[in-house]
Residue, then its C-alpha position, 0 to 999 in steps of 0.5 A: m162203698p163208702r170212702y174212708f180217709f186215714h189221717y196219720r197224727t204224731d205229737e208234732e204233725l198231722v199228715r192228711d189223706e186226701a185220696g181216701s180208700e173205698l172200703a165195705d164198712l168201718e170194721a174194714a176201715e179199722q183193719q186198714a188203719a191197723e195195717i197202716g200203723k204196722a207198716i209205719i212202725d216197721k219202716l220207722a224201726g227199719e230206718g232206726g227212727e223213733t218207734r216208742a212214741p204214740r201215734t194215731i191213725e184218725i179215720t174220717d168220712a168223706r164229710g170229714e166227720e171223725l169216726l174212729y182213732v187207732v192208736f199204736w206204738e212199739g212197746p218198751k224193750i223188756g229183757e233180751g231182743p228187740a221191742s215188739p209192736v203193740t196191738p193197735v187199740s181203737v178208740h170209738 
């Protein structure tokens, strides 16, 4: 199985995934990136952190070739209640 790396980028930093994960294909890697993005937003929201800034998970292969960007953030608050996460968007 191919190994994919999930690098987390904000406006201020890039956190590189040095270990990577073996997954069946790029579609599985995209799903993994969306789950990572949701977990990051959930953690930030639970800690009272900034959740409205856009972030990306950059998926690369073992050679470092960029394969896919998954962009995510929590949507703006509209009306009553908490903001809701925006569905991650992939950029090929």
